[in-house]
C-alpha positions in Angstrom: 7.6 0.8 68.3 9.5 4.0 69.8 7.6 7.4 69.3 9.2 9.6 66.8 8.9 12.6 69.0 11.6 11.0 71.2 14.0 11.1 68.4 16.5 13.6 67.3 15.4 15.7 64.4 17.6 13.8 62.0 16.1 10.5 62.9 12.3 11.7 62.6 10.4 11.2 59.4 10.5 15.1 58.9 14.3 15.1 59.2 14.8 12.2 57.1 12.6 13.8 54.3 14.8 16.7 54.5 18.1 14.8 54.2 16.9 12.3 51.5 15.5 15.1 49.7 18.5 17.0 49.6 20.6 13.9 48.5 17.9 13.3 45.9 18.3 16.8 44.6 22.0 16.2 44.2 21.4 13.0 42.4 19.1 14.8 39.9 21.9 17.5 39.3 24.4 14.8 38.6 21.9 12.7 36.5 21.0 15.6 34.3 24.6 16.9 33.9 27.2 13.9 34.0 27.5 12.0 30.8 26.4 8.5 30.6 28.7 5.2 31.0 28.9 2.5 28.6 26.3 0.2 30.2 23.6 3.1 30.2 24.3 3.9 26.8 23.6 0.2 25.8 20.6 0.0 28.0 19.3 3.3 26.3 18.8 1.3 23.1 16.4 -1.0 25.2 14.6 2.0 26.2 14.0 2.9 22.4 12.9 -0.6 21.7 10.8 -1.9 24.6 10.4 -5.9 24.4 9.4 -8.7 26.6 13.0 -9.4 27.7 16.5 -9.1 26.3 19.7 -11.2 26.0 21.5 -9.9 29.1 18.7 -9.2 31.7 14.9 -9.2 32.1 13.2 -6.1 30.8 12.4 -3.6 33.6 15.3 -1.3 33.3 14.3 -0.9 29.6 10.7 -0.1 30.5 11.9 2.4 33.0 14.2 4.1 30.5 11.1 4.3 28.0 9.1 5.8 30.5 11.9 8.5 31.2 12.3 9.1 27.5 8.6 9.6 27.0 8.7 12.1 29.9 11.9 14.0 29.5 13.1 13.0 25.8 16.0 11.0 24.7 18.3 12.7 27.0 20.8 11.9 29.8 18.2 12.9 32.4 15.4 10.9 30.5 17.6 7.9 30.6 18.0 8.3 34.4 14.8 10.0 35.8 12.9 6.9 37.0 15.9 5.4 38.6 16.6 8.6 40.6 13.2 9.0 41.8 12.9 5.2 42.7 15.4 5.8 45.3 12.8 7.9 47.3 10.4 5.0 47.1 13.0 2.5 48.2 13.9 4.7 51.2 10.1 5.1 52.1 9.8 1.4 52.0 12.9 0.7 54.1 11.8 3.2 56.9 8.4 1.3 57.1 10.0 -2.0 57.0 12.5 -1.5 59.9 9.9 0.6 62.0 7.4 -2.3 62.0 9.9 -5.0 62.5 11.9 -3.2 65.0 11.3 0.5 65.9 11.3 3.9 64.5 14.9 4.7 65.7 16.3 1.6 63.9 14.1 2.8 60.9 15.8 6.2 60.7 19.3 5.0 61.0 18.5 2.4 58.3 17.5 5.1 55.8 20.5 7.2 56.8 22.8 4.2 56.2 21.3 3.2 53.0 21.4 6.6 51.4 24.8 7.1 52.6 26.4 3.8 51.5 28.6 4.4 48.3 26.8 2.1 46.1 23.3 3.9 46.7 24.5 7.3 47.6 26.7 7.7 44.4 25.8 4.8 42.2 22.0 5.8 42.7 21.8 7.8 39.4 23.0 4.9 37.0 20.3 3.4 34.7 21.3 -0.3 34.9 19.2 -3.3 36.1 20.4 -3.0 39.6 18.3 0.1 40.3 14.8 -1.7 39.8 16.1 -4.9 41.5 17.2 -3.0 44.6 13.8 -1.3 44.7 11.6 -4.3 44.1 13.7 -6.6 46.5 13.0 -3.8 49.1 9.3 -3.7 48.4 9.1 -7.5 48.7 10.8 -7.3 52.1 8.4 -4.7 53.1 5.4 -6.7 52.2 7.0 -9.7 54.1 7.4 -7.5 57.1 3.8 -6.4 56.9 2.7 -9.9 56.8 4.9 -10.9 59.6 3.5 -8.1 61.8 -0.1 -8.1 60.9 -0.6 -12.0 60.3 -3.0 -11.0 57.4 -2.4 -13.6 54.6 -3.5 -11.1 51.8 -0.1 -9.7 52.1 1.3 -12.7 50.4 -0.5 -11.2 47.2 1.5 -8.0 47.6 4.8 -10.1 48.0 3.9 -12.1 45.0 3.5 -9.0 42.9 6.7 -7.3 44.1 8.6 -10.4 43.8 7.4 -10.7 40.2 8.2 -7.1 39.3 11.6 -7.8 40.9 12.1 -10.9 38.6 11.3 -8.4 35.6 14.3 -6.5 37.0 17.1 -9.1 37.5 17.1 -12.8 38.1 18.9 -12.2 41.5 15.5 -12.0 42.9 15.2 -15.8 42.6 17.6 -15.9 45.7 15.0 -13.8 47.7 12.4 -16.5 46.8 14.8 -19.1 48.4 15.2 -16.8 51.5 11.4 -16.6 51.9 11.1 -20.5 51.7 13.9 -20.9 54.3 12.1 -18.4 56.5 8.8 -20.4 56.1 10.6 -23.6 57.1 12.7 -22.0 60.1 10.1 -19.9 62.1 7.4 -21.9 63.7 4.9 -19.2 63.4 5.5 -18.8 59.7 4.6 -22.4 59.0 1.2 -21.8 59.2 1.3 -20.0 55.7 2.1 -23.3 53.8 -1.8 -24.0 54.1 -2.7 -20.4 53.1 -4.1 -20.1 49.4 -3.0 -16.5 49.5 0.7 -17.9 49.7 0.3 -20.0 46.6 -1.8 -17.4 44.8 1.1 -15.0 45.6 3.5 -17.5 44.0 1.3 -17.7 40.8 1.2 -14.0 40.7 5.0 -13.7 40.7 5.2 -16.5 38.0 2.6 -14.4 35.9 4.5 -11.4 36.1 7.7 -13.3 35.3 5.9 -14.8 32.2 7.1 -12.4 29.6 10.7 -13.3 30.3 10.2 -17.1 30.2 8.2 -16.6 27.0 11.0 -14.6 25.4 13.7 -17.2 26.6 11.6 -20.2 25.2 11.6 -18.2 22.0 15.3 -17.8 22.0 16.5 -21.0 23.1 16.8 -19.9 26.8 19.7 -17.9 25.9 19.5 -15.3 28.7 19.3 -18.0 31.4 22.5 -19.8 30.0 24.3 -16.3 29.9 23.5 -15.6 33.4 23.3 -18.9 35.2 26.2 -20.7 33.2 28.8 -18.6 34.8 28.9 -19.7 38.4 31.2 -22.8 39.0 32.2 -22.8 35.3 35.8 -22.9 36.3 37.9 -24.5 39.2 38.1 -23.0 42.6 40.4 -20.0 43.4 41.1 -17.6 46.2 41.9 -15.1 43.4 38.7 -13.1 43.7 37.3 -13.7 47.0 39.0 -10.8 48.8 38.4 -8.6 45.9 34.7 -9.3 46.3 34.7 -8.8 50.0 36.8 -5.5 49.8 34.4 -4.1 47.2 31.4 -5.1 49.2 32.8 -3.3 52.4 34.0 -0.3 50.3 30.7 0.2 48.4 28.6 -0.4 51.6 30.7 2.3 53.3 33.6 0.6 55.6 32.1 2.2 58.9 28.6 1.2 58.0 29.9 -2.3 57.0 31.4 -2.6 60.4 28.2 -1.8 62.1 26.2 -4.1 59.8 28.5 -6.9 61.0 27.7 -5.9 64.6 24.0 -6.0 64.0 24.2 -9.3 62.2 25.7 -11.0 65.1 22.9 -9.4 67.4 20.2 -10.5 65.1 21.7 -14.1 65.1 20.9 -14.5 68.8 17.3 -13.8 68.0 17.5 -15.9 64.9 18.5 -19.0 66.9 15.5 -18.3 69.1 13.5 -18.6 65.8 12.4 -15.0 66.2 10.3 -13.9 63.0 11.9 -10.5 62.5 15.5 -11.4 63.0 15.1 -14.6 60.8 13.3 -12.8 57.9 16.3 -10.2 57.9 18.9 -12.8 57.9 17.4 -15.7 55.9 16.1 -13.5 52.9 19.7 -12.2 52.6 21.7 -15.6 53.2 21.0 -17.4 49.9 22.1 -14.5 47.6 25.2 -13.7 49.7 26.1 -17.6 49.8 25.9 -17.6 46.0 28.1 -14.4 45.7 30.6 -16.0 48.0 30.6 -19.3 45.9 30.8 -17.4 42.7 33.8 -15.5 44.1 35.5 -18.8 44.6 35.4 -19.4 40.9 35.6 -16.1 39.1 35.0 -12.3 39.6 32.0 -10.8 41.2 31.1 -7.6 39.7 30.9 -4.9 42.3 27.4 -3.9 41.6 25.8 -7.4 42.1 25.2 -7.4 45.8 23.4 -4.2 45.6 19.8 -5.7 46.5 21.3 -6.8 49.8 22.2 -3.3 50.9 18.8 -2.4 52.3 19.0 -5.4 54.7 22.6 -4.3 55.5 21.4 -1.1 56.4 18.9 -2.5 58.7 21.5 -4.7 60.4 23.4 -1.6 60.9 20.3 0.2 62.4 19.8 -2.7 64.8 23.3 -2.5 66.1 23.2 1.2 66.7 19.9 1.5 68.3 21.1 -1.6 70.7 24.0 0.5 72.1 24.1 1.3 75.7 24.6 4.8 77.1 28.5 3.8 77.9 29.1 2.8 74.2 29.3 6.1 72.8 32.3 5.4 70.8 30.1 3.2 68.3 27.6 5.8 68.2 30.3 8.2 67.0 31.3 5.7 64.4 27.6 5.7 63.1 27.6 9.4 62.8 31.0 9.4 61.1 29.8 6.8 58.5 26.8 9.0 57.6 28.9 12.0 57.3 31.6 10.3 55.2 28.9 9.0 53.1 27.3 12.3 52.6 30.7 14.0 52.0 31.8 11.3 49.5 28.5 11.5 47.6 28.8 15.4 47.3 32.4 15.2 46.3 31.9 12.3 43.5 28.6 13.6 42.2 30.3 17.2 41.5 33.4 15.7 40.3 31.2 13.6 37.9 29.8 16.7 36.4 32.9 19.2 36.9 36.2 17.1 37.1 38.4 18.3 39.7 41.4 16.7 38.1 42.3 14.4 35.2 45.5 13.0 36.7 44.0 9.9 38.1 43.2 8.9 34.4 41.5 5.5 34.0 41.9 4.9 37.7 39.2 7.5 38.4 35.7 5.7 38.7 34.3 8.4 36.6 36.5 8.0 33.6 33.7 6.5 31.5 32.0 9.7 31.6 34.6 11.8 30.1 35.5 13.4 26.8 32.5 12.1 24.6 31.4 15.5 23.5 34.6 16.1 21.6 34.4 12.5 20.3 31.0 13.1 19.0 31.9 16.3 17.4 34.9 14.8 15.5 32.8 11.7 14.4 30.2 14.2 13.0 32.8 15.9 11.1 34.5 12.8 9.7 30.9 11.5 8.8 30.2 14.7 6.9 33.5 14.7 5.1 33.2 11.0 3.9 29.5 11.3 3.3 29.1 8.2 5.6 25.6 6.6 5.7 26.2 4.4 8.6 28.5 3.6 11.4 29.7 0.1 12.7 31.2 -1.1 16.0 32.3 -4.5 17.4 31.7 -4.0 21.1 28.2 -3.3 22.9 29.5 -0.4 25.2 31.1 1.5 22.2 28.2 1.0 20.2 25.9 2.4 22.9 27.9 5.4 23.2 28.2 6.0 19.3 24.5 5.5 19.0 23.7 8.3 21.4 26.6 10.4 20.0 25.3 9.9 16.3 21.6 10.0 17.2 19.5 11.9 14.5 22.6 11.8 12.2 23.7 8.2 11.5 22.4 4.7 12.1 24.8 2.7 14.2 25.3 -1.1 14.2 27.3 -3.6 16.1 28.4 -6.2 13.6 29.1 -8.8 16.3 26.6 -10.2 19.0 23.4 -9.6 17.1 21.5 -11.5 19.9 21.7 -8.2 21.8 19.8 -6.0 19.2 17.1 -8.8 18.3 14.3 -6.4 19.5 15.4 -3.9 16.7 14.3 -4.0 12.9 16.9 -5.6 10.6 18.5 -2.7 8.6 18.1 -2.6 4.7 21.1 -4.2 3.3 21.3 -1.7 0.4 22.3 1.0 3.0 25.7 -0.7 3.2 26.5 -0.3 -0.5 27.2 3.3 0.5 30.3 4.6 2.4 30.3 4.1 6.0 32.5 4.5 9.3 33.9 1.8 11.7 34.9 3.0 15.1 36.9 0.8 17.7 38.9 1.1 20.8 42.3 0.8 19.8 43.0 -2.1 22.2 40.1 -4.0 20.7 40.7 -3.2 17.0 38.9 -5.7 14.7 39.1 -3.7 11.5 40.4 -6.9 9.8 37.3 -8.9 10.3 35.6 -6.1 8.1 37.7 -6.9 5.2 35.3 -10.1 4.6 32.3 -7.4 4.0 33.9 -4.4 2.4 36.6 -3.8 -0.5 38.0 -1.0 1.3 38.8 -0.8 5.0 40.9 2.5 5.4 42.0 4.1 8.4 40.9 7.6 8.7 41.7 9.1 12.1 42.8 8.0 15.7 40.6 10.0 18.3 41.9 10.5 21.8 39.3 10.6 24.6 40.7 12.9 27.3 39.7 14.3 30.8 41.5 17.7 31.8 44.0 17.0 29.0 45.0 13.7 30.4 44.6 10.8 27.7 42.2 7.9 28.5 41.8 6.0 25.6 42.3 5.9 21.7 39.5 5.2 19.3 40.4 4.4 15.7 38.0 5.4 12.9 38.0 3.5 9.6 36.1 4.3 6.4 34.4 1.2 4.8 33.1 1.0 1.2 32.6 -1.4 -1.5 30.2 -4.0 0.0 31.1 -7.5 -1.0 29.7 -9.7 1.7 27.7 -10.1 4.8 28.1 -7.2 7.1 27.1 -9.0 10.5 28.6 -12.0 11.9 26.3 -15.2 11.6 23.5 -15.0 14.0 23.7 -17.4 17.0 21.8 -17.4 20.2 24.7 -18.9 22.2 
């Protein structure tokens, strides 16, 4: 392992602490001041009602949000606080992993590349399940690296613990387990671990950590598993989404860094063919999930955030490439520096824009459009609720339900009448509440006011509210008054 004193300041641990610290300070600024997106608003409700698991995902992000709310209150920063600071832990784990598998120079580049990828550098403030999944995937990989270098079988216990916590974050960590199995089969020196009791104890520890999710799913007809694993291959093959997926992957990794990562993967493949433990660990723990995402993209759309747990490995690949450059390959080194610079500049511009919009002319094409205009919507809803003496508010989509619940906190209870499986962790409302007047809010393009006529005598349009950014319209929200209860408010409950 190279001496850190031989490195330029910005690749030494001290320099990396400064750079990551400044980028984290920028994230703290944006996390505290930029409004929340729909998914965050939805997961905020998870934080208010901690549970063993949830319909959409395992519970870790809900538990993180609960911790943030305890420390900082039911605020925007409280929602995101643990996510922001977890990025520092992820960077430390990545540095150690790359340093012991390769060298300190590779580690320095890897940390820079991860923190200047668009997904982590910009999206690293969002309180979604991707945040803990990235951290615990990275920590599992770190423990595997320690195992590979030290040959101490007790590291399997750490691997099991970190993988178990990862499974409590997102089901995608199952693919990391598949990668570990491939590594144990491919690398001759790793096959010794099949007879180690610590390997099996680590697996049992991972299963024990995951047991709350298994119990919750067993109690609810395995609904979360059906939702998540029933998507792949559910339709015929199509090339419609594959280039969209690859474009999003390259774009969110940072195109220049993606180019370097591809070069690093090619270099590692040569060592992989020789069954080198370090190179095989990087490639084989990446391969199963990447293969699944490619397969999924041949059937339906892959959401841009799904590959996030692979970004630390991609950063290591890019670091391997840059570190392996000869003295006469200065062009590629300039590409690396440019990639970091572009990532930092983009992060600064987007994070500041998220708080103080530079322009509204991009409207819904602006990736930050979900953050905009909610303060005025909240004020208008509060005024309507007071005028109509409303006792509750209804919605029919989970994203708007989350936003309305945050806007109306300490004022009105908010309930989604559909998809009640999403809120099974919450106590059922007193039906007598709905005998009083209430409001229904919906996006104009998703208006289901007609469905509420089965439950209320009167469903009367009150107002159309326009959500704007810098005077540019984003969407219209329609508000109705509902009163005269005559039937069930909620759609029939189903776990499927």
